[in-house]
C-alpha positions, 0 to 999 in steps of 0.5 A: 437323166430323166426318161419320158414315158411313151404313155405320158407322152400319149396322154399329153397328146390325147389331153391336148386333142380333147382341149382343142375339141372342147374349144371348138365345140364351145365356139360352135355353140356360141355361133349356134346360139346367136340368132337375129332378134325377133322383129316383135321382141322388145330390146332392152338397153342397159346403160351405166357410167363406165368406170372400167374404161381407159383414159379417164384422166382426159374424160369428163364422162363415158357412158356405156349402152349395152344390149345382150340377147341370144348369144350377142353382146353389143356395147356402144360408149358415148364419151365426152372429153375434157378438151373443150374443142373436142366433140363427144365421140362414140366407140363400139365393142361387138361380140355377136357372131351374126351378120351386121344386117341382122344386128341392125335392130340391136344397134338401132335400139342403142343409138335411139337411147344415146341420141335421146340424151344427146343430139347426134350433132354433138358427136363427131367420130365413131371408133368401130374396131375391126372393120370385118368379122369372121361371121360376116365378110360382106363389108370386106369383099368389095374392098378386096375386089376393088384393091385388085383393080386399084392403080394405087394399090398396084403401084404400092405393090410394084414399087414399095417402099418407093410408091408414088401413092399412099400407104396401105391405110390411105388406100384402104380408106379410099376404097372403102369410101368409094365402094361404100362397103359399110353401107348398112351402117351408113343407112342406120346413121342416116336414120338419125339425121346424119351421115358417115364416111370412113376417116382412118384405119390402122393395121391393114391386112393383106394376103394372097387371094387364095389365103383370104377366108372368102376366096370363093367369092373372089374366085367368082370375079376371076381373081387369081389365087396368087394375087395379093389383096387388101381386105381388112383393118384392125382398127376403123374410125368413121367421121360423123357429118351432116347429111 
């Protein structure tokens, strides 16, 4: 029978604590290093054929457009599919712990590069990934508040699984398009002569208000901490349309 030394156990606990602290420090440094770009600073966009992306069996081309600056990395991909009926589409990856409104100049620089190569009319969708971001819940707050008043969501909660209305994905899309909580992105796309609306989402998140990261904002609206709300989605897709 093996005997576990109290000293070894204490060492493991200390080591685990040190590793946890180190991880938190690193995360804090990343956020601290991220800054909004200087208005007078030239933003360099790097582009290349993205051979590391998935799905090449169905694609003709997939070009990545990347900006890396002050703790932020933003990448848009312009994809052309083999299927003749399909238009090009855009996808995005963000690792930039500042608000979207502060990110806008970086996105604008990338989109200028993309649309100088292909007109925006050749694209039909944007794959956005996570709807919200822990660094910026401004898009999520209107969704959560609206879900508290939504008759569809109230019916969903009350009668699930025999709700008369849509599933959570459909409710989230409806609320997002009604509140226009993604307005900053919409205004950016409008600069290039087009418009967007939310098309679909996957993996909608719901929790009691008191457990949602931005509960203080919800409390200001007199929303009970016990009320269950929808507030985020793991995958988000926008339709690009004419203005």
